[in-house]
C-alpha angles and dihedrals in degrees: 000000000000116000117246128206090244089062092069123080136157137042123262132197127196112231121207128216122204121187090341095309128101110254118236093239084074090066093047089055089051091058090052091044096051091050089053095041092051090052094056098033100243139123124268119230133182134199129212125184125192143085125297094358104125092101088058096057100090091062086074092052090050086057099050113291122132093193134019122200108206119199110183132173133139085242090062097050090108126042119259123164103226102053092040096047091048091052095045091047090051092049093049091049090050102045102024109214116194093213125033119179133177134178117265092244125124090273096048095042090051099045107037098059090050090051096045090053091047091048092042091232136123129268126197110199133208096013119184093193142026129189144149129257096221095200094053100022092230129144112255106212116193124191139153114265137183095037094316093303096117136021115238121210111207135185134186102213102169109025129069142248098036099223132202144163116214128204115257115246090025092115136029114242118249115259116266113266109184089182091072118109125207144156124266112203119188115206122198124218130175142145117036093006089069095048117114139182089208124082117200108221101170146330121233113191111217116241107227140134114276131341125325106291093244089060097040125112091197123040128183109196130194131201142177090302089075084076096198131035090225086071095063088100092086091053089051094047090051091046091052092049093050093043087241139130130249120253130181142192122249089255090058091050094043090054089053097245093127138005127270092252091074095051116124118199146060088305091043137031128328108225134191108186128159091239130025122184115193112201117193092341114142098208109249110188087241089060096042090054091059096054102028095114096057110128096224125019124197116189123197113188137143089219110081088197094055113136088230092076092063088064096040128102090200125019131197117199103205149088110296090218088061100037101044095052088054090051091050092047092053093046090053092047090052095049088057092055 
């Protein structure tokens, strides 16, 4: 029997586990999910996959979930796309949520396209806003398009579930409410669901300043204006003083000054920090699209006509090798007060 749109009900979010703990993006998603669920009068559920994680499930209930599906197995301790996508697809086919959202992290960006293809539905990636069309009860998905120059509004009228990934740091998590009650459902998967073409050999944690840029509240990014990768030390020092992380333009990465994990832009990471300081970055549209949802942008560039100033809340026209040391000096003086 063919599935109908009417067969699908409820809002789901994909929870993420990192080193045995629930990642904060899971709580941000629940805030998005609760808004959507309340508007269409349905329940909100979340899914977590991993090993020895059942005791963590109620943290999601405290943050807004009515129900949490838990899938745990030693073989699922570390993220691998093929078993995770098979399990998620099976759960969606069984329970039929009308909306399924994930964070635009590496996990969400990897899993959701695979699931969308298997489920023969649509997916809108890197959304900056989600809402409900109250007349049609459809998910309104908003994201930057054409290099960030316009905002596109997208709907999925005929296929289900309606699937999106939403940018991290785009919504505040709901407050913890330990009086909330919810249902924990443990699902068992084995056999072919756990098979993977990928074998995990090792995990090497990158030694870098601050948190991963997609999780950071403060980012100091460098571009071609740095002139030499050996001068990255002033960017690192400023990031350490501000308690931030180091980002970079594609040009800085292509020149080998810094690794790809720091790249901000359409071909790198999408970031949503509270403060973004662009140092020697010209402001190509691809880069701007990756940091357009930053709350406050400060640009430092010697070219007064640089495109980055159009996206900046505050601009400093000057040589970064003169301006940044002054910033550092003032921060050090303030810390001694």
